[in-house]
C-alpha positions in Angstrom: 0.2 -0.1 -0.3 1.2 3.2 -1.0 0.1 6.4 1.2 -2.0 8.9 -0.9 -2.2 12.6 -1.3 -5.6 12.8 -2.4 -8.3 11.6 0.0 -10.7 9.3 -0.6 -14.3 9.3 -1.1 -17.1 8.4 1.6 -20.2 7.2 0.0 -23.2 7.5 1.6 -25.1 5.3 3.6 -21.8 3.6 4.7 -22.1 2.6 8.5 -18.3 3.3 9.9 -17.1 2.7 13.5 -14.3 5.4 15.1 -12.7 4.6 18.3 -10.5 7.5 19.5 -8.3 6.4 22.8 -7.2 9.4 24.9 -4.2 7.5 27.0 -4.7 8.0 30.4 -7.1 10.9 30.0 -8.6 11.2 33.6 -12.2 11.3 33.7 -13.0 13.7 36.7 -10.2 16.3 34.8 -12.5 16.2 31.6 -15.7 16.3 33.5 -14.5 19.6 35.6 -12.6 21.1 32.4 -15.2 20.5 30.0 -18.2 22.2 32.4 -15.1 25.0 33.1 -15.4 25.5 29.2 -11.9 24.5 28.6 -12.8 21.5 26.6 -15.6 22.6 24.2 -15.2 20.1 21.7 -15.3 17.2 24.4 -18.3 19.1 26.3 -20.3 19.4 22.6 -20.1 15.5 22.3 -21.1 14.6 25.7 -24.2 16.6 24.9 -25.0 15.2 21.8 -24.5 11.7 22.7 -23.4 9.7 25.9 -21.1 10.3 29.0 -19.8 7.1 31.3 -17.4 6.2 33.3 -15.6 2.9 32.8 -14.7 0.1 35.3 -10.6 -0.6 34.8 -9.0 -3.2 35.7 -6.4 -1.1 36.8 -7.5 -1.2 40.2 -5.6 -4.6 40.4 -3.2 -4.5 37.4 -1.7 -1.6 36.4 -0.7 -2.6 33.0 -3.6 -4.8 31.9 -6.2 -1.9 30.9 -5.1 -2.0 27.6 -4.8 -5.7 26.4 -8.4 -6.0 28.7 -9.7 -3.1 26.5 -8.5 -4.7 22.9 -9.6 -8.0 23.8 -12.4 -8.1 26.1 -11.3 -10.6 28.3 -10.1 -9.9 31.8 -6.1 -10.6 33.3 -7.5 -14.2 34.1 -7.3 -15.0 30.7 -5.3 -12.8 28.5 -2.4 -12.9 31.3 -0.7 -9.4 30.9 -0.5 -7.6 34.2 2.8 -5.7 34.2 5.5 -5.0 31.8 8.3 -7.0 34.2 6.5 -10.4 34.6 7.6 -13.5 36.1 8.2 -16.7 34.0 6.7 -19.5 35.9 8.2 -22.5 36.7 11.5 -20.6 36.5 13.1 -18.1 38.6 13.5 -15.6 35.9 11.3 -12.4 35.3 11.0 -10.8 32.0 10.3 -7.5 30.1 7.0 -8.4 28.6 5.7 -6.8 25.7 2.8 -6.9 23.4 3.0 -10.3 22.5 2.8 -11.4 26.2 -0.9 -11.0 25.6 -2.7 -14.7 25.5 -5.4 -13.2 23.3 -5.5 -11.0 20.2 -7.2 -7.8 19.9 -11.0 -8.2 18.4 -10.1 -6.7 15.0 -8.5 -10.0 14.5 -11.9 -11.1 13.9 -12.1 -8.5 10.9 -9.9 -10.6 8.7 -11.5 -11.7 5.8 -14.8 -9.9 6.7 -14.6 -7.4 3.7 -13.9 -4.2 6.6 -11.0 -2.3 5.9 -9.6 -1.5 8.8 -6.5 1.5 10.2 -4.8 0.4 13.8 -2.7 3.1 14.9 -0.6 3.2 18.2 -3.0 1.6 20.2 -0.9 0.2 23.1 0.3 -3.2 23.8 -0.5 -4.4 20.6 1.7 -5.4 17.1 0.4 -5.9 13.8 -1.5 -8.8 13.0 -1.6 -10.6 9.5 -4.6 -10.8 7.0 -6.0 -7.7 8.2 -7.3 -5.5 5.2 -5.5 -2.1 5.7 -3.1 -0.6 8.0 -1.5 -1.3 11.3 0.8 0.9 12.5 2.3 0.2 16.3 4.9 2.1 18.8 5.0 5.3 16.6 3.6 7.7 19.1 2.5 5.3 21.4 3.3 6.3 25.2 6.7 4.2 26.4 6.1 1.4 23.4 7.3 -1.7 24.6 8.1 -3.2 20.9 9.6 -1.7 18.5 8.0 0.9 16.1 6.8 -1.9 13.4 3.6 -2.1 10.7 1.6 -3.2 8.0 2.3 -2.9 5.2 5.8 -2.9 6.6 7.0 0.6 5.1 3.7 2.9 6.5 5.6 3.6 9.8 8.5 4.9 8.2 6.4 7.2 5.4 4.9 9.2 7.9 8.0 9.8 9.9 9.1 10.6 6.7 6.3 13.0 5.9 5.2 14.5 9.9 8.7 13.8 11.6 9.5 11.5 14.3 7.6 11.3 17.3 10.2 11.5 20.2 9.3 9.5 23.4 10.9 11.4 26.1 11.5 9.5 29.5 9.9 11.1 32.5 12.0 12.6 34.6 11.3 11.8 38.8 13.4 14.4 40.1 14.1 17.4 37.9 16.8 19.4 39.3 15.7 22.0 37.1 12.1 23.4 35.8 13.5 24.2 32.5 13.9 20.0 32.3 9.8 19.6 32.5 9.4 22.8 30.7 11.2 21.1 27.6 9.6 18.0 28.2 6.2 19.6 28.1 6.7 21.7 25.2 7.9 18.2 23.6 4.3 16.7 24.3 2.7 19.8 22.4 4.8 19.2 19.6 4.2 15.4 19.3 0.5 16.2 19.4 0.3 18.2 16.4 2.9 15.6 14.9 0.1 12.9 16.0 -2.6 15.0 14.6 -1.2 15.5 11.4 -0.3 11.8 10.9 -3.8 10.5 12.2 -5.4 13.2 10.0 -3.6 11.7 6.8 -4.6 8.2 7.3 -8.1 8.6 8.1 -8.7 10.4 4.4 -6.4 6.9 2.8 -9.4 5.0 2.5 -12.6 4.6 3.5 -12.2 2.9 6.7 -14.8 0.1 8.4 -13.3 0.5 11.4 -10.4 3.5 12.0 -9.0 3.4 15.6 -6.3 5.9 16.8 -4.6 6.4 20.4 -3.2 10.1 21.4 -0.3 9.4 24.0 0.5 13.3 25.4 -2.0 13.0 28.4 -0.5 9.8 29.6 3.0 11.6 29.3 2.1 14.8 30.7 -0.1 13.2 33.6 2.9 11.3 35.2 5.4 14.5 34.4 2.9 17.6 35.5 -0.1 16.3 37.7 1.9 17.1 41.0 1.9 20.7 39.3 -1.9 21.4 38.9 -2.7 19.5 42.0 -1.8 21.5 45.1 -2.8 19.0 47.5 -0.1 16.6 45.8 2.5 15.7 48.2 5.1 17.3 45.9 3.5 20.6 44.7 5.7 23.5 45.0 4.0 26.8 44.7 7.2 28.5 42.6 7.1 25.9 40.6 3.0 25.6 39.6 3.2 29.3 38.9 5.7 28.3 35.5 3.8 25.0 34.9 0.7 24.8 37.0 -1.4 25.4 33.6 0.8 22.8 31.9 -1.5 19.7 32.4 -5.1 21.4 31.5 -3.3 23.3 28.7 -2.2 19.8 27.4 -5.9 18.5 27.6 -7.1 21.6 25.9 -4.9 21.4 23.4 -6.1 17.6 22.9 -9.6 19.2 22.9 -8.6 21.4 19.9 -6.5 18.7 18.0 -9.7 16.5 18.1 -11.9 18.8 16.9 -9.7 19.2 13.9 -10.7 16.4 12.6 -13.9 14.5 13.7 -15.9 17.2 13.1 -15.6 16.5 9.6 -16.6 12.9 9.6 -19.6 11.3 7.9 -23.0 11.3 9.3 -22.9 7.7 9.0 -19.9 7.3 11.5 -20.2 6.1 15.1 -17.7 7.8 17.6 -16.3 6.4 20.6 -13.8 8.3 22.8 -12.3 6.1 25.3 -9.6 6.3 28.2 -9.0 3.0 30.3 -7.4 4.7 33.4 -7.4 8.1 34.6 -4.4 9.7 36.5 -3.8 10.5 40.2 -1.4 10.6 42.9 1.0 8.0 43.5 1.8 6.4 47.4 3.1 3.4 46.6 5.4 1.4 48.9 6.7 -1.3 46.8 10.3 0.0 47.2 10.3 -1.5 50.8 8.2 -5.1 49.9 11.0 -7.1 49.8 12.5 -5.7 53.5 8.7 -6.2 55.0 8.7 -9.9 53.5 12.1 -10.8 55.0 11.4 -9.6 58.3 7.9 -11.1 58.3 9.8 -14.1 57.4 8.1 -15.1 54.4 10.7 -14.5 51.7 14.2 -15.5 52.7 17.5 -14.1 51.4 20.3 -16.2 50.1 23.1 -17.7 52.8 26.8 -16.3 52.3 27.7 -18.3 49.2 25.0 -19.9 47.6 21.1 -18.4 46.1 19.1 -21.1 47.6 18.9 -23.2 44.2 22.0 -25.0 43.8 24.0 -22.3 42.1 26.3 -19.2 43.2 25.6 -16.1 44.5 26.3 -13.7 41.5 29.0 -11.1 41.8 27.4 -7.7 41.0 28.5 -5.7 44.4 31.0 -4.5 41.9 29.2 -3.2 39.6 26.6 -1.5 42.3 29.9 0.0 43.7 31.0 1.9 40.5 27.5 2.9 40.2 27.0 4.5 43.7 30.3 6.4 42.9 29.1 8.2 39.6 27.7 11.2 39.8 24.1 11.2 39.4 23.7 13.0 36.0 26.4 10.7 34.6 24.9 7.3 35.8 21.9 8.7 34.0 23.5 9.4 31.1 25.4 6.3 30.8 22.3 4.0 31.9 20.1 5.8 29.2 22.5 6.6 26.4 25.1 4.1 26.8 23.9 1.1 28.0 21.0 -1.0 26.0 17.8 -1.9 27.8 18.4 -5.5 26.8 21.7 -5.2 29.5 19.4 -3.5 32.5 17.0 -6.2 31.6 19.4 -9.0 32.2 21.3 -8.1 35.2 17.7 -6.9 37.1 16.7 -10.5 36.2 19.9 -12.1 37.9 19.8 -9.5 40.7 16.0 -10.7 41.5 17.0 -14.3 41.0 20.0 -14.3 43.1 18.3 -12.1 46.0 16.1 -15.2 47.1 17.1 -18.4 48.6 13.9 -20.1 46.9 14.0 -23.6 48.9 13.3 -21.9 52.1 10.8 -19.0 50.9 7.2 -19.0 51.0 6.4 -16.0 49.3 8.2 -13.2 47.5 7.7 -10.2 46.2 7.5 -9.4 42.2 9.3 -6.2 40.8 7.4 -3.3 40.0 8.3 -0.1 39.4 4.3 1.1 39.3 1.7 1.0 42.3 0.0 -1.8 43.5 2.4 -4.3 45.0 2.5 -8.0 43.6 3.0 -11.4 45.6 3.5 -14.9 44.9 2.9 -17.8 47.0 6.3 -20.0 46.4 3.5 -22.9 45.1 4.7 -26.4 45.0 4.5 -27.8 41.3 4.5 -24.3 39.8 7.4 -23.1 41.1 10.9 -25.0 40.5 11.4 -25.0 44.5 7.7 -24.5 45.5 7.5 -24.7 49.4 3.7 -24.3 50.0 1.1 -26.8 48.9 -2.5 -26.1 47.0 -5.5 -25.6 48.8 -6.0 -25.1 52.4 -2.0 -24.5 53.2 -1.9 -21.8 50.2 -5.1 -20.2 51.5 -3.7 -20.1 55.1 -0.2 -18.3 53.9 -2.5 -16.0 52.1 -4.2 -15.2 54.9 -1.3 -14.6 57.1 0.2 -12.4 54.5 -2.8 -10.2 54.5 -2.9 -10.1 58.3 0.4 -9.0 58.4 0.5 -6.9 55.8 -2.6 -4.9 57.1 -0.7 -4.2 60.2 1.9 -1.9 58.1 1.6 1.6 59.2 2.7 4.8 57.7 4.7 6.7 60.5 4.3 9.9 58.9 0.7 9.8 58.2 -0.2 7.6 61.7 -2.6 5.8 59.9 -2.5 2.3 58.3 -0.2 1.9 54.9 -2.4 -1.0 53.4 -5.8 0.1 52.0 -6.8 -3.6 51.3 -4.6 -6.9 49.9 -6.4 -8.8 47.4 -6.8 -12.8 46.9 -6.4 -12.8 43.1 -8.0 -16.0 42.4 -11.0 -14.7 44.5 -11.5 -12.0 42.1 -10.5 -13.5 38.1 -10.3 -17.1 36.5 -9.1 -18.4 33.4 -6.2 -19.8 31.4 -3.6 -17.9 32.4 -4.4 -17.2 36.3 -1.5 -19.0 37.4 0.4 -16.2 35.8 -0.9 -13.9 37.6 0.0 -12.7 40.9 -1.5 -14.4 43.9 -1.5 -11.2 46.2 -2.1 -7.6 45.5 -1.5 -4.9 47.9 -3.2 -1.9 47.8 -1.5 0.8 49.1 -3.5 3.5 51.3 -4.0 6.9 49.7 -3.3 9.7 52.4 0.5 10.4 52.2 3.5 9.2 50.6 5.2 6.0 52.0 8.9 7.0 52.8 9.0 4.6 55.9 6.8 1.4 56.8 6.3 0.2 60.6 5.4 -3.0 62.1 4.8 -4.0 65.5 7.2 -7.4 64.9 10.3 -5.7 63.5 9.8 -1.8 63.7 10.5 1.0 61.5 12.3 0.5 57.8 13.3 3.2 55.2 14.9 3.6 52.0 15.9 7.2 52.0 17.5 6.9 48.5 14.2 5.9 46.8 12.6 8.7 44.4 9.0 8.0 44.1 7.3 8.6 41.1 4.6 11.2 41.6 1.8 10.3 39.6 0.0 7.0 39.2 -3.2 5.8 37.2 -6.5 5.8 38.7 -8.9 3.0 38.5 -11.6 4.2 36.4 -11.4 5.1 32.6 -14.1 6.7 31.0 -16.2 6.5 27.1 -17.7 9.1 25.4 -20.2 8.1 22.5 -21.8 9.9 19.8 -23.2 9.5 15.8 -25.1 7.2 13.9 -26.3 4.5 16.3 -26.0 6.1 19.8 -28.9 6.7 21.8 -28.7 10.3 23.0 -28.8 10.9 26.7 -28.4 6.9 27.4 -27.7 6.0 31.0 -25.4 3.1 31.6 -24.1 1.6 34.5 -21.3 -1.0 35.2 -19.7 -0.3 32.3 -16.3 -2.1 31.7 -13.6 -1.8 29.5 -14.1 -5.1 28.4 -17.3 -4.1 27.1 -16.4 -2.2 23.9 -14.9 -4.8 21.9 -18.0 -6.5 21.9 -19.8 -3.6 20.9 -17.7 -2.4 18.5 -17.9 -5.9 16.8 -21.8 -5.8 17.3 -21.9 -2.5 15.6 -19.9 -4.0 12.6 -22.3 -6.6 12.2 -19.9 -9.4 13.5 -20.2 -12.6 15.3 -19.2 -12.0 18.9 -16.9 -14.8 20.7 -18.7 -16.1 23.4 -15.1 -16.3 25.6 -15.2 -12.6 25.7 -15.9 -11.7 29.2 -17.3 -8.1 28.4 -21.4 -7.7 26.8 -22.4 -5.7 24.3 -23.8 -2.5 25.4 -27.0 -2.1 24.3 -28.1 0.5 26.6 -26.0 2.5 24.6 -27.6 2.2 20.9 -30.7 3.4 19.7 -33.8 1.1 19.5 -33.5 1.4 15.8 -30.5 -0.4 15.9 -30.8 -2.9 18.3 -34.4 -4.0 17.1 -33.1 -4.8 13.7 -30.0 -6.3 14.7 -29.7 -9.0 17.3 -26.4 -9.7 19.1 -25.0 -12.8 17.5 -22.7 -14.8 19.6 -20.5 -17.6 18.2 -17.3 -19.9 19.2 -14.9 -17.6 17.2 -10.9 -17.7 18.6 -9.1 -15.0 19.9 -6.6 -17.0 21.7 -3.0 -15.9 20.0 -1.4 -18.8 18.0 1.8 -20.0 19.3 3.8 -18.6 17.0 2.1 -14.8 17.6 3.7 -15.1 21.0 6.7 -14.8 23.1 
């Protein structure tokens, strides 16, 4: 396929579906700023269509919302919960990517259906063979986990040649100068304009049956700039907020303007969905202290001198740690970001994790995560190489013990409990990939940053060197629906991010797989469509073939 200069015509009468992802756009902020007049286009869509909040799987698994949205199934089936995952049957951790998802996205079912499909930068996906149209991944996606690719193979490079490279600037957790964040903010705005141009251009290439594009800039800006906007944030500084306090709302306003630029001229036969699968919020995670907590509580055992508990020698990385600590922060950051490949970081991280645990004596261990919830795995017999805990009653007893002890953790700086809840995952989810998920999820209290933890068994522990990310994701997304087949003013309750995949398939006249956990949002659709188009269910394949997985 060659990209054309002239737009294709749009014949009347043909129904089209457009999905625009607003990655990490927050429902509370969108509501607030639309009511304040900062988002006039989104406000007009809310008035002419439907607005609803979406339940997201982020509440337990921070990296699961997009795979869940794309596939219409829960993490218990697709198995993707974090970008750093634990490989069952080993002591290894690995960097997951889109191919780690056990289920394929819903547009896989459109191959051979006579549908023209354009998919642009949908997170946690990769181009799938056999689909008539264009698929581009990791061009302007938020911190993509796979290298840029496309089908046809040259399309991504053609977009870069036309509109310039979309840079992916790393988040700066502790900026020393406000100019660092100012430059990042300016990059986000330039990226948004570049993404708008590329999206408009792709939209004009054909008369698409499904057009799906995701804007990442609210995600980038949310992590970097949220604390400047929110005066109640633990990292808020009035002096910096005077310069950057309007940066986040201005990002949303510019996004609103970008959306208006190409959505106002859509053919009237189009049904439009604007979706965010999670929002943005203050981060209070205490994950950095959890390995120490589990060790002091006796669940996770460190290796004895000279060994690592699994028959091998303890890895020798102390000299590398000493060397890193001897370097100035700026020099260390430059080396890590510019000179050392990510694969080397991953290899050293995996070695450090495997060698930090005496697997033969451990009953439960903490899974690495630089995100927000804490993930704990039980060292289960028959699942782990040196399992110590039996299935059934013994497993439940260890889970209950952990839950009890973790809920006794206090944040000395607030004087209140540090843990909001501990969730046993098999009580929430089921599915063939349940065994890949952590066994317990720690949900941290959201009333103050956790720099220290107190437990009556071992007292206070702290990590003065750790720098906490300032923003995490909230557990709700949102949907704005408008256009051809939407029932204006419809009220939806209990809608989930899993529901959009079956709903889009139904709107496109396709059979909905029975295996999908999501439901068709019939209350969203007008009576004319629902009365003339009953939902058809069938046994359709969405599980990724082995050759499409890692």
